[in-house]
Every structure is written in C-alpha cells, then in structure tokens.
BAKOLTOR-989058 format. One line per field, with one value per residue (C-alpha): residue in one letter; x, y, z. Coordinates in steps of 0.05 Angstrom, whole numbers. Example, Ala and Ser with C-alpha at 12.3 -4.5 7.8 and 13.67 -1.06 7.14 Angstrom:
<sites>
r = a, s;
X = 246, 273;
Y = -90, -21;
Z = 156, 143;
</sites>
This chain:
<sites>
r = m, v, i, p, v, y, g, s, e, a, i, l, p, e, l, t, s, r, l, a, r, v, l, a, e, t, p, a, f, a, g, r, a, e, v, v, m, v, c, d, a, s, p, d, d, s, w, r, v, l, s, g, l, t, r, e, h, g, f, l, t, a, i, r, l, r, k, n, v, g, q, h, n, a, i, m, a, g, v, r, r, a, r, g, a, v, v, v, t, m, d, d, d, l, q, h, s, p, s, d, i, p, a, l, y, a, k, i, v, e, g, a, d, v, c, y, v, t, f, a, k, h, h, h, a, a, w, k, l, w, g, s, r, l, n, d, v, m, a, r, y, l, l, g, k, p, k, n, l, y, l, s, s, f, k, a, f, r, r, e, i, a, e, e, i, g, n, y, p, g, p, f, v, y, i, d, g, l, i, l, a, s, t, g, n, i, a, s, v, g, l, d, h, n, p, r, l, t, g, k, s, g, y, s, f, k, k, s, v, l, l, w, t, e, m, a, t, g, f, s, v, t, p, l, r, l, a, s, t, v, g, l, l, t, s, g, l, g, f, v, l, a, i, l, f, v, i, q, k, l, t, l, d, r, m, p, d, g, w, s, s, l, i, v, t, v, l, i, m, g, g, v, q, l, l, a, l, g, a, i, g, e, y, l, g, r, v, l, l, t, s, n, r, k, p, q, y, n, v, a, e, t, l, g, g, a, s;
X = 970, 989, 931, 936, 880, 849, 778, 752, 731, 664, 693, 751, 712, 679, 745, 782, 726, 729, 805, 800, 752, 799, 858, 819, 790, 854, 901, 962, 950, 934, 979, 1027, 993, 995, 957, 992, 946, 979, 937, 959, 941, 868, 823, 769, 774, 806, 865, 820, 783, 849, 875, 815, 820, 893, 870, 818, 860, 930, 946, 936, 992, 971, 1019, 1002, 1039, 1050, 1032, 992, 1041, 996, 977, 1042, 1086, 1040, 1044, 1120, 1116, 1074, 1118, 1179, 1142, 1114, 1152, 1115, 1142, 1087, 1061, 991, 970, 897, 851, 814, 745, 725, 723, 778, 749, 792, 762, 803, 870, 881, 874, 931, 973, 963, 992, 1055, 1060, 1055, 1119, 1101, 1141, 1082, 1008, 960, 884, 847, 775, 724, 682, 700, 655, 687, 666, 671, 731, 769, 755, 780, 840, 855, 855, 901, 947, 948, 969, 1022, 1050, 1062, 1104, 1138, 1150, 1148, 1086, 1059, 999, 949, 971, 927, 964, 916, 930, 905, 967, 1014, 1090, 1146, 1189, 1248, 1208, 1185, 1257, 1276, 1219, 1239, 1310, 1284, 1308, 1274, 1217, 1172, 1146, 1109, 1102, 1083, 1143, 1188, 1156, 1163, 1236, 1248, 1218, 1184, 1155, 1086, 1019, 947, 881, 811, 767, 706, 709, 659, 623, 653, 620, 606, 633, 671, 741, 798, 829, 812, 827, 888, 916, 906, 944, 1001, 1004, 1009, 1066, 1102, 1099, 1118, 1177, 1199, 1215, 1224, 1261, 1210, 1179, 1247, 1258, 1189, 1204, 1269, 1233, 1179, 1233, 1272, 1210, 1188, 1258, 1261, 1194, 1218, 1281, 1240, 1194, 1253, 1281, 1212, 1206, 1276, 1257, 1192, 1228, 1278, 1226, 1167, 1204, 1150, 1128, 1057, 1021, 997, 1008, 957, 993, 1058, 1029, 1000, 1069, 1103, 1051, 1059, 1135, 1132, 1085, 1131, 1190, 1152, 1130, 1202, 1225, 1169, 1191, 1263, 1242, 1201, 1262, 1308, 1259, 1258, 1334, 1337, 1287, 1320, 1390, 1362, 1335, 1263, 1231, 1181, 1141, 1147, 1119, 1086, 1062, 1057, 1008, 993, 1032, 1103, 1106;
Y = 344, 394, 429, 483, 534, 573, 599, 559, 612, 579, 508, 520, 520, 453, 424, 444, 417, 349, 348, 363, 305, 257, 280, 271, 202, 171, 148, 150, 224, 247, 306, 289, 314, 382, 413, 462, 501, 543, 602, 609, 683, 664, 720, 711, 718, 650, 682, 719, 654, 616, 670, 660, 584, 585, 619, 565, 504, 493, 440, 488, 528, 576, 603, 660, 666, 734, 710, 654, 599, 540, 478, 440, 499, 514, 441, 448, 506, 463, 401, 441, 468, 401, 364, 298, 228, 220, 275, 273, 320, 332, 384, 438, 425, 364, 320, 284, 263, 275, 211, 172, 198, 140, 90, 125, 128, 54, 37, 77, 41, -25, -7, 33, 96, 129, 113, 143, 143, 110, 132, 87, 147, 220, 280, 323, 356, 312, 350, 339, 265, 259, 302, 258, 196, 230, 251, 180, 152, 206, 196, 122, 140, 203, 186, 110, 109, 39, 23, 13, 72, 135, 199, 231, 295, 256, 217, 202, 194, 184, 239, 215, 225, 293, 314, 288, 329, 390, 388, 403, 474, 486, 536, 486, 437, 373, 334, 267, 271, 281, 223, 175, 196, 182, 113, 53, 29, 57, 30, 51, 48, 52, 106, 149, 215, 265, 323, 391, 421, 488, 535, 512, 486, 535, 488, 518, 486, 532, 511, 438, 446, 483, 426, 375, 417, 414, 339, 332, 379, 383, 309, 278, 290, 248, 309, 326, 254, 253, 317, 286, 222, 260, 303, 241, 207, 269, 279, 207, 215, 278, 242, 185, 234, 272, 207, 191, 261, 255, 188, 217, 276, 230, 181, 226, 292, 330, 346, 344, 410, 396, 464, 448, 385, 424, 477, 423, 390, 456, 471, 402, 407, 478, 455, 398, 446, 496, 440, 418, 490, 500, 439, 462, 532, 506, 469, 529, 575, 529, 526, 602, 612, 557, 587, 656, 623, 641, 627, 571, 615, 674, 669, 733, 710, 648, 641, 587, 525, 539, 602;
Z = -1273, -1327, -1362, -1416, -1410, -1467, -1471, -1412, -1362, -1349, -1343, -1295, -1229, -1245, -1272, -1209, -1165, -1199, -1194, -1120, -1111, -1147, -1105, -1041, -1059, -1086, -1030, -1074, -1088, -1017, -1000, -1056, -1120, -1154, -1212, -1258, -1303, -1357, -1383, -1455, -1462, -1462, -1491, -1437, -1361, -1351, -1314, -1266, -1250, -1242, -1195, -1150, -1153, -1130, -1066, -1054, -1070, -1044, -1096, -1154, -1189, -1244, -1297, -1343, -1409, -1440, -1511, -1540, -1561, -1573, -1534, -1538, -1519, -1460, -1438, -1441, -1392, -1345, -1351, -1331, -1271, -1248, -1194, -1190, -1203, -1254, -1299, -1329, -1385, -1403, -1436, -1398, -1428, -1386, -1448, -1409, -1342, -1280, -1250, -1302, -1278, -1229, -1287, -1323, -1259, -1248, -1317, -1299, -1232, -1269, -1308, -1370, -1384, -1419, -1421, -1472, -1469, -1526, -1539, -1571, -1591, -1599, -1588, -1642, -1707, -1769, -1798, -1733, -1734, -1806, -1788, -1729, -1773, -1823, -1766, -1741, -1808, -1819, -1748, -1764, -1825, -1799, -1726, -1724, -1681, -1664, -1708, -1652, -1610, -1609, -1594, -1546, -1507, -1446, -1424, -1366, -1365, -1315, -1287, -1329, -1393, -1368, -1357, -1427, -1457, -1416, -1444, -1514, -1532, -1599, -1607, -1644, -1593, -1608, -1543, -1575, -1622, -1562, -1525, -1584, -1591, -1517, -1504, -1535, -1469, -1482, -1457, -1470, -1433, -1462, -1431, -1449, -1486, -1459, -1493, -1479, -1417, -1449, -1504, -1564, -1578, -1587, -1639, -1707, -1774, -1782, -1714, -1731, -1796, -1760, -1709, -1766, -1795, -1728, -1730, -1804, -1805, -1732, -1720, -1789, -1855, -1893, -1928, -1957, -1979, -2010, -2048, -2072, -2094, -2131, -2165, -2185, -2214, -2253, -2279, -2302, -2337, -2371, -2395, -2424, -2459, -2487, -2518, -2548, -2578, -2609, -2640, -2664, -2696, -2732, -2757, -2773, -2784, -2749, -2678, -2652, -2642, -2570, -2538, -2484, -2463, -2462, -2416, -2370, -2366, -2350, -2295, -2264, -2264, -2236, -2182, -2162, -2159, -2116, -2070, -2061, -2050, -1999, -1959, -1960, -1940, -1882, -1855, -1866, -1831, -1770, -1769, -1771, -1714, -1673, -1683, -1664, -1600, -1609, -1540, -1531, -1485, -1438, -1367, -1342, -1274, -1230, -1173, -1121, -1104, -1085, -1128;
</sites>
C-alpha cells in the first residue's frame, strides 16, 4: 500500500490501525504486505506521528520529502520504494476504506493489470464533483480513457505496471496517464466512499487546476491541435470577411462605420492568438524543465521497514 500524507496528523493513528487489522485478517497478506506512507512536506505534525507509528508497526515504512511536490509525485516516491507483487494506492483521509483493499487485490489475482475503485456517491464539495466530471470527460478525449472507467486515486496494479510507472523520468507526474499509456487490461470494482474522518482536504481549487494541466499537457498534444484548429477556423473566417468587404467596397463604394464590431473582432483574434501562444509556452516550459532534469521529489528521511 502506498499512501501520500498531507495534513492528516489526527487521522494517521486510526488509518494505521485499520490497515494493521486488514493485514492481520487477510490470509494473502499475512507477513507479506507493507505500507509505504510518503509525507509530502506536511505543514502539521504528520511526520512526528509517522515516526512513532513506524516504531509500533513493522509493516510501515515512512518517507519524508524535503519539499511539497503534490500527490502524484509523492505517490511516485512510494511506488519506487514498494516491493510488493501488487501495489495499492489510496488517500490518507479514510475516505478510502482499508477494508476494501482485498477486493482490489482479488481483481488483480483474477487477471487484471490494474483495478480502479468506482464510487456510487462521493463525499466531496460540489465544485470538486463538477471538476471530477469535467476531468472524466477530458480524460476520455486526451488520454483515451474508457468511457465507464472512473480514475480514482484508490486503485491497485501489478508490479510490472509499477515498474513501468517508475521508469518515467519527467518532473510532471500524472499516475493515471502513465497507467493508461501502459496497459488496456483495466478492471473496476464498485465500493463506498466515506466522509473524511476529520479536518479538510488539502486539495485546493488551484491544485486541482494544476493537476488537470498535468493531464492535458503532460500526456497529450490535443491542446496544441485544438489551438491550431481554432486558429485555422478564425483565419478562414477572416479571409471570407475580407472578400466580403472588398465586394462591398467595389459595389457600394463605402465601408460601414462599425468601430465597435472592429474592436470586438480584434479582441477575439488577439485572445485566440494568446491562447495558442499560452499552450505552446506551457509545452516549451515543460520541455525546458525536463531537459534541465528538475527532480520529481527529494527524499529527506526514511524510517521503518527495511530502511
């Protein structure tokens, strides 16, 4: 199990207790399972709590990152550390129940490379639910995601997929994009989504937008193609209008006053050009940071397990 940790100081003891119970009660996990929790430079005392938990539970490995790098980069650090034949990723807020892990594991044993959890009902704010729906639609067009597949952070995948993910060298990590690029043998299982045990989510609107940007520009050139298409259409429209204005000038020998319409047209065309330049700039910036080998994360300390 790989779990990124951020702002969950009060939840970690209960989370670890429930994980311990699942590991003890599931014969397939007995003496063979490990839990890797990655503290993503959490602003509270999560690392202090994790340090104590590693002394109480031999199955737990805790990794502290020097700088906050985001959920997916933190998961990457845990995936590279994990040694199991099956890797499960989940959130640290107990909205994903540890008791459901065997159901995910069973799907992998049955033959799937990856298994996602699908939730009938989500305990999230309204803007997150709408954002999730938008992300789902965009992932179908940008990443080729199957229509009925929900990209949950609660998922399991085989060691081979974990190694494929771990080979990704770029600084901008989007785990689901790497999974969809690695295999099409993906299953899903319907489970319950629980209310957060305490506190509030660390995923702000800004972080959600940045994650969408990772998906849109990190694993697809569709935004560039869209910018090219919009540019082609607006250029064609401008060409048609130019012909009409020439005909009007020759036949009527006058031009309409219409300064307001002219300004609107200029603003629209300028906006389209800036949009295209912004998309190109985003890609160029990612190429620059990747070529400069910006690190995905920096590990400050590792405790527990086989550290």
